[in-house]
C-alpha positions as CSV (number, residue, x, y, z in Angstrom):
1,M,-17.6,-65.8,49.3
2,T,-19.3,-69.2,49.4
3,A,-19.7,-71.5,46.4
4,E,-23.4,-70.7,46.4
5,T,-22.8,-67.0,46.4
6,L,-20.3,-67.3,43.6
7,L,-22.7,-69.4,41.5
8,A,-25.4,-66.9,42.1
9,D,-23.1,-64.0,41.0
10,L,-22.0,-65.9,37.9
11,S,-25.6,-66.5,36.8
12,L,-26.2,-62.8,36.9
13,V,-23.2,-62.0,34.7
14,L,-24.0,-64.7,32.2
15,P,-23.9,-62.4,29.2
16,E,-20.4,-61.2,30.1
17,L,-19.2,-64.8,30.6
18,M,-20.6,-65.8,27.3
19,L,-18.8,-62.9,25.5
20,A,-15.5,-63.5,27.4
21,V,-15.4,-67.3,26.8
22,G,-16.7,-66.9,23.3
23,A,-14.1,-64.3,22.3
24,M,-11.3,-66.7,23.5
25,V,-12.8,-69.7,21.6
26,L,-13.4,-67.7,18.4
27,L,-9.8,-66.4,18.6
28,L,-8.4,-69.9,18.7
29,L,-10.8,-71.0,16.0
30,G,-9.6,-68.2,13.7
31,V,-6.0,-68.9,14.4
32,Y,-6.3,-72.6,13.5
33,W,-8.7,-72.3,10.5
34,K,-6.8,-73.2,7.4
35,S,-8.2,-70.4,5.2
36,E,-7.9,-66.8,6.5
37,E,-10.9,-65.7,4.6
38,G,-12.9,-68.8,5.5
39,G,-11.9,-68.3,9.1
40,A,-13.2,-64.7,9.0
41,R,-16.5,-65.8,7.5
42,I,-17.2,-68.5,10.1
43,V,-16.0,-66.3,13.1
44,M,-18.2,-63.4,11.9
45,R,-21.3,-65.6,11.7
46,L,-20.7,-67.1,15.1
47,T,-20.0,-63.6,16.5
48,I,-23.5,-62.5,15.4
49,L,-25.1,-65.5,17.0
50,L,-23.1,-65.1,20.2
51,L,-24.1,-61.4,20.5
52,L,-27.8,-62.2,19.9
53,A,-27.5,-65.0,22.5
54,A,-25.9,-62.6,25.0
55,G,-28.8,-60.2,24.4
56,A,-31.3,-63.0,25.0
57,A,-29.5,-63.9,28.2
58,A,-29.7,-60.3,29.4
59,I,-33.5,-60.3,28.7
60,W,-33.8,-63.6,30.6
61,I,-31.9,-62.2,33.6
62,A,-34.2,-59.1,33.5
63,Q,-37.1,-61.4,34.4
64,G,-35.6,-62.0,37.8
65,E,-34.7,-59.7,40.7
66,G,-31.1,-58.9,39.8
67,G,-28.8,-57.5,42.5
68,A,-25.2,-56.6,43.2
69,V,-22.5,-59.1,42.5
70,F,-18.8,-59.6,43.4
71,N,-19.0,-57.6,46.6
72,A,-21.1,-54.9,45.0
73,A,-18.5,-54.2,42.3
74,M,-21.2,-54.6,39.6
75,A,-25.0,-53.8,39.7
76,I,-27.3,-56.0,37.7
77,D,-30.4,-53.9,37.6
78,P,-33.0,-53.1,34.9
79,F,-31.1,-50.1,33.8
80,A,-27.9,-52.1,33.1
81,L,-29.7,-55.0,31.5
82,Y,-31.6,-52.7,29.1
83,A,-28.4,-51.0,28.1
84,K,-26.6,-54.3,27.7
85,T,-29.4,-55.7,25.5
86,A,-29.3,-52.6,23.3
87,V,-25.5,-52.7,23.1
88,F,-25.4,-56.4,22.1
89,F,-28.0,-56.1,19.4
90,A,-26.3,-52.9,18.0
91,A,-22.9,-54.7,18.0
92,A,-24.5,-57.7,16.1
93,V,-25.9,-55.2,13.5
94,A,-22.4,-53.7,13.2
95,V,-20.9,-57.1,12.4
96,L,-23.6,-57.8,9.9
97,L,-22.9,-54.5,8.1
98,A,-19.1,-55.2,8.1
99,F,-19.3,-58.7,6.6
100,R,-19.4,-57.9,2.8
101,F,-17.4,-54.7,3.1
102,L,-14.4,-56.4,4.7
103,L,-14.5,-59.1,2.0
104,A,-14.6,-56.5,-0.8
105,E,-11.8,-54.4,0.7
106,R,-9.7,-57.5,1.4
107,L,-9.8,-56.8,5.2
108,A,-11.7,-60.0,6.1
109,K,-9.7,-61.1,9.2
110,F,-11.1,-63.1,12.1
111,E,-9.7,-60.5,14.6
112,Y,-12.3,-58.0,13.5
113,P,-15.4,-59.7,15.0
114,V,-13.3,-60.8,18.1
115,L,-12.5,-57.1,18.7
116,I,-16.2,-56.3,18.5
117,L,-16.9,-59.0,21.1
118,L,-14.3,-57.6,23.4
119,A,-15.6,-54.1,23.0
120,A,-19.1,-55.3,23.7
121,L,-17.8,-57.1,26.8
122,G,-16.2,-53.8,28.0
123,M,-19.4,-51.9,27.5
124,A,-21.4,-54.5,29.4
125,V,-19.0,-54.1,32.4
126,M,-19.2,-50.3,32.1
127,V,-23.0,-50.1,32.3
128,S,-23.1,-52.4,35.3
129,S,-20.2,-50.8,37.1
130,N,-20.9,-50.0,40.8
131,D,-17.3,-49.1,41.6
132,L,-14.7,-46.8,40.1
133,I,-12.3,-49.7,39.5
134,T,-14.9,-51.7,37.7
135,L,-15.8,-48.6,35.7
136,Y,-12.2,-48.1,34.6
137,L,-11.7,-51.8,33.7
138,G,-14.8,-51.8,31.5
139,L,-14.0,-48.5,29.9
140,E,-10.5,-49.4,29.0
141,L,-11.4,-52.8,27.6
142,Q,-13.8,-51.1,25.3
143,S,-11.4,-48.3,24.4
144,L,-8.4,-50.6,23.6
145,S,-10.6,-52.6,21.2
146,L,-11.9,-49.5,19.5
147,Y,-8.4,-48.1,19.0
148,I,-7.4,-51.2,17.1
149,L,-10.7,-51.2,15.1
150,A,-10.1,-47.5,14.0
151,A,-6.8,-48.4,12.5
152,F,-7.9,-51.9,11.2
153,N,-7.1,-51.0,7.6
154,R,-3.3,-50.9,8.1
155,D,-2.6,-50.1,4.4
156,S,-4.7,-46.9,4.6
157,L,-3.0,-43.7,5.6
158,R,-6.4,-42.2,6.7
159,A,-7.2,-45.2,8.9
160,S,-3.8,-45.2,10.5
161,E,-4.1,-41.5,11.2
162,A,-7.6,-42.0,12.6
163,G,-6.4,-44.8,14.9
164,L,-3.4,-42.8,16.1
165,K,-5.5,-39.7,16.8
166,Y,-8.1,-41.7,18.7
167,F,-5.4,-43.5,20.7
168,L,-3.5,-40.4,21.7
169,L,-6.6,-38.4,22.7
170,G,-8.1,-41.5,24.3
171,A,-4.9,-41.8,26.5
172,L,-5.4,-38.2,27.6
173,S,-9.0,-38.9,28.5
174,S,-8.0,-42.0,30.5
175,G,-5.5,-39.9,32.4
176,L,-8.2,-37.3,33.2
177,L,-10.6,-40.1,34.3
178,L,-7.9,-41.7,36.5
179,Y,-6.9,-38.4,38.1
180,G,-10.5,-37.6,38.8
181,A,-11.1,-41.1,40.3
182,S,-8.0,-40.7,42.6
183,L,-9.4,-37.4,43.8
184,V,-12.8,-38.9,44.5
185,Y,-11.2,-41.8,46.3
186,G,-9.1,-39.4,48.4
187,F,-12.0,-37.3,49.5
188,A,-14.6,-40.1,49.9
189,G,-12.2,-42.8,51.2
190,T,-13.8,-45.5,49.0
191,T,-14.2,-46.4,45.3
192,S,-17.7,-47.9,45.9
193,F,-20.5,-45.9,44.3
194,D,-22.6,-46.4,47.5
195,G,-19.8,-45.1,49.7
196,I,-19.2,-42.1,47.4
197,A,-22.9,-41.2,47.6
198,V,-22.7,-41.2,51.4
199,A,-19.6,-38.9,51.3
200,A,-21.3,-36.6,48.7
201,A,-24.3,-36.1,51.0
202,Q,-22.1,-34.8,53.8
203,E,-21.5,-31.1,54.3
204,G,-17.9,-29.9,53.6
205,Q,-17.1,-32.9,51.3
206,N,-18.6,-31.5,48.1
207,I,-15.8,-29.2,47.1
208,G,-13.1,-31.8,46.9
209,L,-15.5,-34.4,45.4
210,L,-16.6,-31.8,42.8
211,F,-13.0,-31.4,41.6
212,G,-12.8,-35.1,41.1
213,L,-16.2,-35.2,39.5
214,V,-15.1,-32.6,36.9
215,F,-12.2,-34.8,35.8
216,V,-14.3,-38.0,35.8
217,V,-17.0,-36.4,33.6
218,S,-14.3,-35.0,31.3
219,G,-12.9,-38.5,30.7
220,I,-16.4,-39.9,30.0
221,A,-17.3,-36.9,27.8
222,F,-14.5,-37.9,25.5
223,K,-16.2,-41.3,25.0
224,I,-19.5,-39.8,24.1
225,S,-17.7,-37.1,21.9
226,A,-19.3,-34.2,23.8
227,A,-17.7,-30.8,23.0
228,P,-15.1,-29.6,23.9
229,F,-13.8,-33.3,23.9
230,H,-15.1,-34.0,20.4
231,M,-12.0,-33.2,18.4
232,W,-11.4,-36.9,17.4
233,T,-14.9,-37.6,16.2
234,P,-15.0,-36.2,12.6
235,D,-11.5,-37.4,11.7
236,V,-12.0,-40.9,13.1
237,Y,-15.5,-41.3,11.5
238,E,-13.9,-40.2,8.1
239,G,-10.7,-42.2,8.4
240,A,-11.8,-45.4,10.0
241,P,-13.4,-48.1,7.8
242,T,-17.1,-47.3,7.3
243,P,-18.4,-50.3,9.3
244,V,-16.1,-49.3,12.2
245,A,-17.6,-45.8,12.0
246,A,-21.0,-47.3,12.1
247,F,-20.1,-49.3,15.2
248,F,-18.6,-46.2,16.9
249,A,-21.8,-44.3,16.3
250,T,-24.1,-46.8,17.9
251,A,-23.2,-49.3,20.7
252,P,-20.2,-47.4,22.3
253,K,-22.2,-44.1,22.3
254,L,-25.2,-45.7,24.1
255,A,-22.9,-47.5,26.6
256,A,-20.9,-44.4,27.5
257,M,-24.0,-42.3,27.9
258,A,-25.5,-45.0,30.2
259,L,-22.3,-45.0,32.2
260,L,-22.4,-41.2,32.5
261,A,-26.0,-41.3,33.7
262,R,-25.2,-43.9,36.3
263,V,-22.1,-42.1,37.6
264,L,-24.0,-38.8,37.9
265,T,-27.2,-40.1,39.4
266,E,-25.9,-42.8,41.8
267,P,-22.6,-41.8,43.5
268,F,-23.0,-38.1,42.8
269,G,-26.7,-37.9,43.0
270,P,-26.6,-35.7,46.2
271,M,-24.5,-33.2,44.2
272,V,-27.0,-32.7,41.4
273,E,-27.1,-28.9,41.6
274,D,-23.3,-28.9,41.2
275,W,-22.9,-31.3,38.3
276,R,-26.0,-30.0,36.5
277,Q,-24.0,-26.8,35.5
278,I,-21.2,-28.9,34.0
279,I,-23.7,-31.0,31.9
280,I,-25.5,-27.9,30.7
281,V,-22.2,-26.4,29.5
282,L,-21.3,-29.6,27.7
283,S,-24.8,-29.8,26.2
284,I,-24.7,-26.3,24.8
285,L,-21.2,-26.6,23.4
286,S,-22.0,-30.0,21.8
287,M,-25.2,-28.7,20.2
288,A,-23.4,-25.6,18.8
289,V,-20.4,-27.6,17.5
290,G,-22.5,-30.3,16.0
291,S,-25.0,-28.0,14.3
292,F,-22.6,-25.5,12.8
293,G,-19.8,-27.9,12.1
294,A,-22.0,-30.2,10.0
295,L,-23.2,-27.3,7.8
296,M,-19.8,-27.1,6.2
297,Q,-19.2,-30.8,5.5
298,T,-19.1,-32.4,2.1
299,N,-18.1,-35.9,3.3
300,I,-21.1,-37.8,4.5
301,K,-19.1,-39.7,7.2
302,R,-17.8,-36.4,8.6
303,L,-21.3,-35.0,8.5
304,M,-22.5,-38.0,10.6
305,G,-19.6,-37.4,13.0
306,Y,-20.7,-33.8,13.6
307,S,-24.4,-35.0,13.8
308,S,-23.4,-37.4,16.6
309,I,-21.8,-34.5,18.5
310,G,-25.0,-32.5,18.2
311,N,-27.2,-35.4,19.2
312,V,-25.1,-36.0,22.3
313,G,-25.8,-32.4,23.2
314,Y,-29.6,-33.0,22.9
315,A,-29.3,-36.1,25.1
316,L,-27.4,-34.1,27.7
317,V,-30.3,-31.7,27.8
318,G,-32.4,-34.5,29.3
319,L,-29.7,-35.7,31.6
320,S,-29.2,-32.2,33.0
321,A,-32.6,-32.6,34.6
322,G,-31.1,-34.9,37.2
323,T,-34.3,-36.9,37.6
324,A,-35.6,-40.4,36.8
325,L,-37.5,-38.8,33.9
326,G,-34.2,-37.4,32.6
327,V,-32.5,-40.8,32.8
328,W,-35.1,-42.8,30.9
329,S,-35.6,-40.1,28.3
330,V,-31.9,-40.4,27.5
331,L,-32.3,-44.2,27.2
332,L,-35.2,-43.7,24.8
333,Y,-33.4,-41.0,22.9
334,F,-30.4,-43.2,22.2
335,T,-32.4,-46.3,21.5
336,L,-34.2,-44.5,18.7
337,Y,-31.0,-42.7,17.6
338,I,-29.0,-45.8,17.0
339,I,-31.8,-47.2,14.9
340,G,-31.5,-44.2,12.6
341,V,-27.7,-44.1,12.6
342,A,-27.4,-47.8,11.8
343,G,-29.7,-47.4,8.8
344,A,-27.9,-44.3,7.6
345,F,-24.5,-46.0,7.7
346,A,-26.1,-49.0,5.9
347,V,-26.9,-46.5,3.1
348,I,-23.3,-45.1,3.2
349,L,-22.0,-48.7,2.9
350,S,-24.1,-49.0,-0.2
351,M,-22.3,-46.1,-1.8
352,R,-19.9,-48.3,-3.9
353,K,-19.2,-47.6,-7.6
354,A,-17.0,-49.4,-10.1
355,E,-13.9,-47.5,-8.9
356,G,-14.6,-48.3,-5.2
357,M,-16.3,-46.7,-2.2
358,V,-17.4,-43.1,-2.4
359,E,-18.2,-40.8,0.5
360,R,-19.2,-37.4,-0.8
361,I,-22.7,-36.1,-0.2
362,E,-22.9,-35.3,-3.9
363,D,-22.4,-39.0,-4.7
364,L,-26.0,-39.5,-3.5
365,A,-27.3,-37.3,-6.3
366,G,-30.4,-38.6,-8.1
367,L,-30.7,-41.6,-5.7
368,S,-34.5,-41.3,-6.0
369,K,-34.3,-42.2,-9.7
370,T,-31.7,-44.9,-9.5
371,R,-32.6,-46.5,-6.1
372,P,-36.0,-45.2,-5.0
373,A,-36.3,-47.7,-2.1
374,M,-32.9,-46.6,-0.7
375,A,-33.8,-42.9,-1.3
376,W,-37.0,-43.3,0.7
377,A,-35.2,-45.1,3.5
378,M,-32.4,-42.5,3.7
379,T,-34.9,-39.6,3.7
380,A,-36.9,-41.2,6.6
381,L,-33.6,-41.9,8.5
382,M,-32.3,-38.3,8.1
383,F,-35.6,-36.8,9.3
384,S,-35.8,-39.3,12.2
385,I,-32.2,-38.5,13.3
386,G,-33.1,-34.8,13.0
387,G,-36.2,-35.3,15.3
388,M,-38.8,-34.4,12.7
389,P,-42.5,-35.0,13.7
390,F,-44.3,-38.2,12.7
391,L,-41.1,-40.3,12.9
392,V,-39.8,-42.1,15.9
393,G,-36.8,-39.9,16.4
394,F,-39.2,-37.0,17.3
395,F,-40.3,-38.8,20.5
396,G,-36.7,-39.2,21.7
397,K,-36.1,-35.5,21.3
398,F,-39.5,-34.6,22.7
399,F,-38.9,-36.5,26.0
400,V,-35.4,-35.2,26.6
401,F,-36.8,-31.7,26.2
402,Y,-39.7,-32.5,28.4
403,A,-37.4,-33.8,31.1
404,A,-35.5,-30.5,31.1
405,V,-38.8,-28.4,31.2
406,D,-40.0,-30.6,34.1
407,A,-36.8,-29.7,36.0
408,G,-37.3,-25.9,35.3
409,L,-34.7,-25.6,32.6
410,I,-37.0,-24.0,30.1
411,W,-34.3,-21.6,28.8
412,L,-32.0,-24.6,28.0
413,V,-34.9,-26.2,25.9
414,V,-35.3,-23.0,24.0
415,V,-31.6,-23.0,23.1
416,A,-31.8,-26.7,22.1
417,V,-34.8,-26.0,19.9
418,L,-32.9,-23.2,18.1
419,F,-29.9,-25.5,17.5
420,S,-32.2,-28.3,16.4
421,T,-33.7,-25.9,13.8
422,V,-30.2,-25.2,12.5
423,S,-29.4,-28.9,12.3
424,I,-32.4,-29.6,10.1
425,A,-30.6,-27.6,7.4
426,Y,-27.8,-30.2,6.8
427,Y,-30.3,-33.1,6.9
428,L,-32.4,-31.3,4.3
429,R,-29.3,-30.8,2.2
430,V,-28.8,-34.6,2.0
431,V,-32.5,-35.1,1.1
432,K,-32.3,-32.3,-1.5
433,V,-29.3,-34.0,-3.2
434,I,-31.1,-37.4,-3.2
435,W,-34.4,-36.1,-4.7
436,F,-33.6,-33.0,-6.8
437,D,-30.1,-33.4,-8.2
438,E,-29.4,-35.3,-11.4
439,P,-28.0,-38.8,-11.0
440,T,-24.4,-39.7,-11.9
441,D,-23.0,-43.2,-11.9
442,E,-25.3,-45.8,-10.4
443,F,-24.1,-47.7,-7.3
444,L,-23.2,-51.3,-7.5
445,P,-25.7,-53.9,-6.1
446,T,-26.1,-53.7,-2.4
447,P,-25.1,-56.8,-0.3
448,A,-28.1,-58.6,1.2
449,G,-27.2,-57.9,4.8
450,V,-26.7,-54.2,4.2
451,A,-29.9,-54.0,2.2
452,F,-31.8,-55.7,5.1
453,V,-30.5,-53.2,7.7
454,T,-31.3,-50.3,5.4
455,R,-34.9,-51.4,4.8
456,A,-35.5,-52.5,8.4
457,A,-34.2,-49.2,9.9
458,G,-36.1,-47.1,7.3
459,L,-39.3,-48.9,8.0
460,A,-38.7,-48.8,11.8
461,T,-38.8,-45.0,11.7
462,V,-42.5,-45.3,10.9
463,L,-43.6,-48.8,11.9
464,L,-42.4,-48.4,15.5
465,L,-44.9,-45.5,16.0
466,P,-47.8,-47.7,17.1
467,F,-45.5,-49.4,19.6
468,M,-44.1,-46.2,21.2
469,I,-46.2,-46.6,24.3
470,A,-44.8,-50.1,24.9
471,L,-41.2,-48.9,24.3
472,I,-41.7,-45.9,26.6
473,S,-43.0,-48.2,29.3
474,L,-40.0,-50.4,28.9
475,V,-37.4,-47.6,29.2
476,V,-39.4,-46.1,32.2
477,S,-39.0,-49.4,34.0
478,A,-35.3,-49.5,33.1
479,G,-34.6,-46.0,34.3
480,R,-36.8,-46.0,37.4
481,G,-33.9,-47.0,39.7
482,L,-31.7,-44.1,38.8
483,G,-32.3,-40.4,39.2
484,G,-34.4,-40.4,42.3
């Protein structure tokens, strides 16, 4: 590799370089800052700026041609750059939501934003991966950061239990992924996505590669919390600090789904008829577990955990189409989904009374009388996440269903619509408590950053409607390279 080639490659991975170098610098800054709380404050602010700058760098790179870097180990294409930009901005929102919460809970440590940075770096490598080794490196960098974040509140038994569960089950999923990757390498003779695609197109190779693919998909399915690999999700959402749960529900979910889309449509694109059956099974199980599991929840964070499982199932309906339409519909779905989820968790972070944080759905009783602006925002967010018409979340669900219909999977869409109807019940339950139950104790004043995210996300569910054509054009351009 010549110096010119190296410089060209480095210019295309500028966001990753910014995050890697920035994480090391902020780590040193936090260590040498005299006041622990003061160090946490400055590192958090700089982390938000760094993530926004990395997102801006990804947008700048998208104006060029992109290409493969480091001997085709990473692909810098519109799909990866769109996913990176969404991940970086979602991570910045997660840090903003965490700022006042960590101060109030006496958890303000500079390591928290640094871990967010490292997780975002891992996600960026994941979505650009063009090789099984790169895929694994990015996935594990993200996962190791998330394990620590889940147990960040060391004095909380719930948080420690959540972190331990996530770590143990995550280790199992990593083992499944590595075993599958070894099988794929054994039958394809290469770890490169391009080489695997050549092997997958040959007659007689599909059986062995299919076994490897099953294990690889199982490992990634854990990261997106698709059933039956969902068992960690409700417990970790409930036990982890609320800002951590908000982060788990946004950026890592989108990154893992983008990774799954790339793996299925690029190296295993010729085997679409084989892996489609696997994705359909995961989709139906996820929709069933998410819809019926959420109906029995009394904790709002656990409800959001089951909701995320169900929404992954709906996204997989679109991915099962195995087409470019299916890929960009999934991108659109998760873009709109993370807007709703970020806003919903901002409301959950506002649920603080004199005795501390509360998490029961009943604690939202009478919110329409005590906090009408927050009540309207939460109502819009719940309906948008549920895919109700006249809100932006509807378009995400519409296009993943349309992709499946276009691929001839009409029966799967019928099943998805039935489960979607069931899921509306638990969103309506939250809205009913907000508007029709009598208020109890009023929440304490909401921090400015959390209030901003609540209002912005709530308004976005309606104000983005006139810009849907532009957003759809953007995700179509990003997903055009995948899915044929």
